[in-house]
MINUMAR-718113 format. One record per residue: residue number from 1; x negated, y negated, z negated of N, C-alpha, C in turn. Coordinates in steps of 0.2 Angstrom, whole numbers, plus 2048, in hexadecimal, padded with zeros to 3 digits. Atoms other than C-alpha are relative to their C-alpha. Last residue first. Layout:
! MINUMAR-718113
TIBA/num/n.x/n.y/n.z/ca.x/ca.y/ca.z/c.x/c.y/c.z
TIBA/NUM/X/Y/Z/X/Y/Z/X/Y/Z $
...
//
This chain:
! MINUMAR-718113
TIBA/num/n.x/n.y/n.z/ca.x/ca.y/ca.z/c.x/c.y/c.z
TIBA/158/7FA/806/801/457/5D5/7ED/7FD/7FA/801 $
TIBA/157/7F9/802/7FB/454/5E3/7F7/804/7F9/7FD $
TIBA/156/7F9/807/804/442/5E4/7F0/805/800/804 $
TIBA/155/803/808/801/43A/5F5/7F9/805/7FC/7FE $
TIBA/154/7FF/807/801/43E/608/7FA/7FD/7F6/800 $
TIBA/153/806/801/7FF/438/617/806/804/7F6/7FC $
TIBA/152/806/7FD/803/445/622/801/7F9/7FB/7FF $
TIBA/151/7FD/7FC/806/454/616/804/7F8/803/7FB $
TIBA/150/801/804/806/44F/60D/812/7FF/801/7F9 $
TIBA/149/807/801/801/44F/61D/81A/7FC/7FA/7FE $
TIBA/148/803/7FB/806/461/61F/814/7F7/800/803 $
TIBA/147/800/7FE/807/464/60E/81C/7FF/804/7FD $
TIBA/146/806/805/803/459/612/82C/805/7FC/7FA $
TIBA/145/7FC/808/7FF/465/621/832/7FA/7FA/7FC $
TIBA/144/808/805/7FA/457/630/830/804/7F9/801 $
TIBA/143/803/802/804/464/638/824/7F8/7FB/802 $
TIBA/142/806/7FC/7FF/472/63A/82E/7FC/7FB/7FD $
TIBA/141/808/804/7FE/482/631/827/7FE/808/802 $
TIBA/140/804/802/807/492/63F/82A/7FA/7FD/802 $
TIBA/139/806/7FF/7FF/49D/639/83A/7FF/802/7F9 $
TIBA/138/805/800/807/4AE/634/838/7FB/805/803 $
TIBA/137/800/7FA/804/4B5/631/84C/7FB/7FF/7F8 $
TIBA/136/7FC/802/806/4B3/620/851/802/805/7FD $
TIBA/135/7FA/7FB/802/4B0/627/863/804/7FF/7FB $
TIBA/134/7FC/800/7F8/4A4/61B/86A/806/803/7FE $
TIBA/133/7FD/807/7FD/49C/615/859/803/801/804 $
TIBA/132/802/7FE/7F9/49D/627/84F/801/7F8/805 $
TIBA/131/7FC/7FD/7F9/4A4/623/83F/7FB/7FE/803 $
TIBA/130/805/7FE/7FD/49E/621/82C/803/803/808 $
TIBA/129/800/7F9/7FE/4AD/61E/821/7FA/7FE/805 $
TIBA/128/803/800/7F8/4AB/60F/816/802/807/803 $
TIBA/127/800/7FA/800/4B5/60A/805/800/7FF/807 $
TIBA/126/7FF/7FD/7F7/4B0/5F8/7FE/800/806/801 $
TIBA/125/804/7FC/7FA/4B0/5F5/7EC/802/802/806 $
TIBA/124/7FC/7FC/7FE/4B4/5E8/7DE/7FC/804/804 $
TIBA/123/804/7FC/7FD/4B0/5DA/7D3/803/805/803 $
TIBA/122/7FE/7FC/7FE/4B5/5C8/7CE/7FC/806/801 $
TIBA/121/7F9/800/7FD/4B3/5B8/7C6/802/80A/803 $
TIBA/120/7FE/7F9/7FB/4A7/5BF/7B9/805/7FD/803 $
TIBA/119/7FC/7FE/801/4A5/5AA/7AF/7FF/806/806 $
TIBA/118/803/7FB/807/498/59F/7AC/804/807/802 $
TIBA/117/800/7FF/807/4A0/591/7B3/7FF/807/7FB $
TIBA/116/7FF/807/802/498/58B/7C3/801/800/7F7 $
TIBA/115/804/802/806/490/59A/7C3/7FF/7FB/7FD $
TIBA/114/7FD/809/802/4A0/5A3/7C6/7F9/7FD/7FE $
TIBA/113/7FF/803/806/499/5B6/7C8/800/7F9/804 $
TIBA/112/800/806/7FF/49F/5C2/7D7/800/7FA/7F8 $
TIBA/111/800/804/804/49B/5D3/7D7/800/7FB/803 $
TIBA/110/802/806/7FF/49B/5E0/7E4/803/7FD/7F9 $
TIBA/109/7FD/805/806/49B/5F1/7E7/7FD/7FC/800 $
TIBA/108/805/806/800/497/5FC/7F8/805/7FD/7FA $
TIBA/107/800/802/803/4A0/60F/7FC/7FA/7F8/7FD $
TIBA/106/803/803/802/49C/61C/808/804/7F9/7FD $
TIBA/105/7FF/809/801/4A6/627/811/7FB/7FE/7FC $
TIBA/104/800/807/7FB/4A2/636/81E/7FF/7FA/7FB $
TIBA/103/7FD/7FD/7FA/49D/643/80E/7FF/7FA/804 $
TIBA/102/7FD/7FE/800/499/635/7FE/804/806/808 $
TIBA/101/7FF/7FC/7FC/490/628/7FC/801/807/801 $
TIBA/100/7FE/7F8/7FF/490/61D/7EF/802/802/807 $
TIBA/99/7FF/7FB/805/48C/60C/7E8/801/808/7FF $
TIBA/98/7FC/7F9/7FD/482/603/7F4/804/802/7FB $
TIBA/97/806/7FB/800/480/5EF/7EC/806/808/802 $
TIBA/96/7FE/7F7/7FA/486/5E1/7EF/7FD/805/7FE $
TIBA/95/804/7FD/801/484/5CF/7E2/802/808/804 $
TIBA/94/7FB/7FB/7FF/48E/5C1/7E4/7F8/805/801 $
TIBA/93/804/7FB/803/488/5B1/7D9/803/807/805 $
TIBA/92/800/7FA/801/493/5A1/7DD/7FB/806/800 $
TIBA/91/806/7FC/7FD/492/58F/7DD/802/807/7FE $
TIBA/90/804/7FE/805/4A3/585/7DB/7FA/805/804 $
TIBA/89/804/804/802/4AB/579/7E9/7FC/803/7FA $
TIBA/88/804/803/7FA/4BA/583/7EC/7FB/7FC/7FE $
TIBA/87/7FF/805/7F9/4C0/58D/7DE/7FB/7FC/803 $
TIBA/86/806/805/7FD/4BD/59A/7D6/802/7FD/802 $
TIBA/85/801/806/7F8/4C9/5A3/7CB/7F9/7FD/800 $
TIBA/84/7FE/806/801/4C5/5B2/7BC/801/7FA/805 $
TIBA/83/7FF/800/806/4C7/5C4/7BC/7FF/7F7/7FD $
TIBA/82/802/807/803/4CB/5C7/7CD/802/7FE/7F9 $
TIBA/81/7FC/800/807/4CC/5DA/7CF/7FC/7FA/801 $
TIBA/80/805/808/804/4C8/5E2/7E1/803/7FE/7FC $
TIBA/79/801/802/80A/4C8/5F2/7E8/7FF/7FB/7FD $
TIBA/78/800/802/805/4C9/5F3/7FC/800/800/7F9 $
TIBA/77/7FF/801/804/4CA/600/808/7FE/7F9/7FC $
TIBA/76/7F9/7FC/800/4C7/607/81A/804/7FF/7FA $
TIBA/75/7FE/800/806/4B6/5FC/81F/809/803/7FD $
TIBA/74/7FA/805/800/4AE/601/82E/803/7FF/7FA $
TIBA/73/7FE/7FF/809/49E/608/82C/805/7FE/7FF $
TIBA/72/7FD/804/805/498/60C/83E/802/7FE/7F9 $
TIBA/71/7F9/7FE/807/48D/618/846/803/7F9/7FE $
TIBA/70/7FA/7FE/7FD/481/619/856/805/801/7FC $
TIBA/69/7FF/7F9/801/470/619/850/805/802/802 $
TIBA/68/801/7FB/7FC/46E/60A/85D/7FE/806/7FC $
TIBA/67/806/800/802/476/5FE/851/800/804/806 $
TIBA/66/805/800/7F8/483/5F3/857/7FA/804/7FE $
TIBA/65/7FA/7FD/7FC/48F/5F0/848/7FD/800/807 $
TIBA/64/7FD/7FC/804/47E/5EE/83E/806/804/804 $
TIBA/63/800/7FC/7F9/474/5E4/84C/804/805/7FC $
TIBA/62/7F9/801/7FC/474/5D7/83D/804/804/808 $
TIBA/61/801/806/7FD/461/5DA/838/807/7FE/806 $
TIBA/60/7FD/7FF/7FA/462/5EE/836/802/7F8/804 $
TIBA/59/804/800/7FB/453/5EE/82B/806/801/808 $
TIBA/58/805/7F9/7FE/459/5F4/81B/7FF/802/808 $
TIBA/57/806/7FD/805/45B/5E3/816/7FE/807/803 $
TIBA/56/807/805/7FE/465/5DD/823/7FA/803/7FC $
TIBA/55/804/7FE/7FA/470/5EB/81E/7FD/7FE/804 $
TIBA/54/806/7FB/802/471/5E5/80D/800/804/806 $
TIBA/53/805/802/804/477/5D4/811/7FA/805/7FF $
TIBA/52/804/800/7FA/484/5DB/81E/7FA/7FD/7FE $
TIBA/51/7FF/7FC/7FC/48D/5E2/80E/7FA/7FF/806 $
TIBA/50/805/7FD/801/48A/5D2/805/7FE/807/803 $
TIBA/49/808/805/801/492/5C6/80F/7FB/806/7FF $
TIBA/48/802/800/7F7/49F/5D5/813/7FB/7FD/800 $
TIBA/47/7FF/7F9/7FE/4A6/5D5/801/7FB/801/805 $
TIBA/46/807/7FF/806/4A4/5C2/7FE/7FD/808/802 $
TIBA/45/805/805/7FB/4B0/5C2/80D/7FD/801/7FD $
TIBA/44/803/7FA/7FC/4BB/5CD/800/7F9/7FD/807 $
TIBA/43/803/7FD/801/4BD/5C0/7F5/7FA/804/803 $
TIBA/42/803/805/7FB/4C6/5B5/802/7FA/803/7FC $
TIBA/41/806/7FC/7FA/4D1/5C3/801/7FD/7FC/803 $
TIBA/40/803/7F9/803/4D9/5BE/7EF/7FB/803/805 $
TIBA/39/7FC/7FB/801/4DB/5AA/7F4/7FE/808/7FE $
TIBA/38/800/7FA/7FA/4CE/5A0/7EE/806/803/800 $
TIBA/37/802/7F9/802/4D3/593/7E0/801/804/807 $
TIBA/36/7FA/7FB/800/4D4/581/7E6/7FE/805/7FE $
TIBA/35/7FC/7FD/805/4CA/575/7DF/804/804/800 $
TIBA/34/801/801/809/4C1/56D/7ED/805/802/7FA $
TIBA/33/7FF/809/803/4C9/571/7FE/7FE/801/7F9 $
TIBA/32/7FA/800/801/4BF/581/804/802/7F8/7FE $
TIBA/31/7FF/807/7FC/4AD/587/804/809/800/7FE $
TIBA/30/7FA/7FE/7FF/4A7/591/7F4/802/7FA/805 $
TIBA/29/7FA/806/802/494/58B/7F1/807/804/805 $
TIBA/28/7FE/805/7FC/489/59A/7F3/806/7FA/7FC $
TIBA/27/7FE/804/801/47D/5A6/7EC/803/7FC/805 $
TIBA/26/800/806/7FC/475/5B7/7F1/806/7FA/7FB $
TIBA/25/7FD/805/802/472/5C7/7EA/801/7F9/801 $
TIBA/24/803/807/7FE/46E/5D7/7F2/804/7FB/7FD $
TIBA/23/7FD/805/804/46C/5E9/7EC/800/7F9/804 $
TIBA/22/7FE/806/7FB/467/5F8/7F2/804/7FA/7FD $
TIBA/21/806/806/800/461/5FF/7E3/7FF/7F9/806 $
TIBA/20/7FE/808/803/472/607/7E0/7FB/7FC/801 $
TIBA/19/7F6/802/7FD/471/616/7EF/7FE/7F7/7FD $
TIBA/18/805/803/7FA/45D/61A/7E7/804/7FE/805 $
TIBA/17/803/809/802/465/619/7D7/7FE/800/804 $
TIBA/16/7FC/804/803/473/628/7DD/7FB/7FA/7FF $
TIBA/15/7FD/7FD/805/464/633/7E4/807/7F9/801 $
TIBA/14/7FF/807/802/45E/633/7F9/804/801/7F9 $
TIBA/13/809/801/803/458/642/803/802/7FB/7FA $
TIBA/12/805/806/7FF/468/640/80D/7FB/7FE/7FD $
TIBA/11/7FF/7FF/7F6/46E/651/80E/7FC/7FB/7FF $
TIBA/10/805/7FD/7FF/46B/652/7FB/7FE/7FE/805 $
TIBA/9/805/805/802/475/641/7F8/7F9/805/801 $
TIBA/8/800/806/7FA/484/64A/803/7F9/7FE/7FD $
TIBA/7/805/7FD/7FA/481/65A/7F8/800/7F9/805 $
TIBA/6/809/7FC/801/483/651/7E7/7FD/803/807 $
TIBA/5/804/808/803/493/645/7EB/7F9/805/802 $
TIBA/4/800/804/7F9/49C/655/7F5/7FA/7FB/7FE $
TIBA/3/7FA/805/800/49A/65D/7E2/7FE/7FE/808 $
TIBA/2/801/807/801/48D/66B/7E0/806/7FD/805 $
TIBA/1/7FE/803/7FA/492/67E/7DB/7FE/7F5/7FF $
//
């Protein structure tokens, strides 16, 4: 008997490798009072930026929360581990990727590397639920949505 994860991937016509191949990496200077360590919640902003960059790469171009396909992907939870603090004024590299889709839920992962110190600064996941944009009720992802079509016709997302 197939797991819910395997059934979801089969229905969407994707593999785990397809999903993980959708990733983005960007660099930025951390803003704030120079020398001050980032607050825990600031790392979640990196995840949101990576998430939006992934959807832009998949063809949503800033319209993700108001897409014509009638769905949303609200965040329902974060798991975050800070390994080494980042301070304002330092340069970081953020990498985000699609981690997993199972039933009506999806996960995205991210890492933050502090390029100023060379240390891994943080890693984590965000958990999401596919919902109908009008009713906000959970819905199964549709294999015809652009995000999944782009996985079946891969291009360079990095």
